C-alpha angles and dihedrals in degrees: 000000000000090000090054090051092048090052091051098044098031107027125189109271119245123199107294131208112238094227088052092049097046090046090056091044089054091050093050090050090048092051092047092052089045091050091055089053092048093048091052092051114103111255094245091054098045090100089066090081121118088241090063086074087060097038095050099061089047087049093050092046088055091066089059096044094052097036094106094060096071137271101296095049090045091057090045092042095083093058091041094056090041087061099033095055095063088044090055089050089045096054093041092058093040102045106019104033093028088222107141095179093055088048089054091054090050087051089054088054091049090056093045089058090063088058088049093051096046098077091051091051088046091054097055094106100029098045095196099128116106107243128210092265090060094255134103125236089255091057095045110014093172092067096052104101098202095043087057096040095050093038092055088048093047088238101113092119090061095059096112092043093050091045092054089048091051091048091049092045090051091052091050093050093047092049092048091049091049091050092048092049091048093052091048089054091046089056092044091055089068090058099049116140111245114207095186094070 
């Protein structure tokens, strides 16, 4: 079983085109630099990333997708789909395409979504974030997902703690994904096609 997992997560390297390899290396470096910027961003501002513009429509779609499962799941559905989507991409690349590097990039995106969710969780009690409808949680408390989720669970007083946990978990997932992608590239470097020989 461990051998099968190794073959999936660290597949045997085939001959690799240099342009393909260096393009991936540039992407990994870009993601690493961007990660440092995201990690240094204050928790309440981490939704200001360009990726928030991609994450947000997925989040809002989640409310529709899960709306038939009741009020609690409908509130949670935005966050669920926001996390499920990068996981679908991750497993598609890993299991169907057998592209571990692309899966590592999807893993990075999965982690980034935790950073994107953290400010929303952190705002559950305060309700000062501007929401999609153009109102804050104070103005329309019934539309603030995490105020409702944590309120229904009786966990509203843990909003800041849960937000910090989400942020830290996102950082860990992103770092692991970058390390995995880096190791895959390190192994691919040994199989670069040389045209001079």
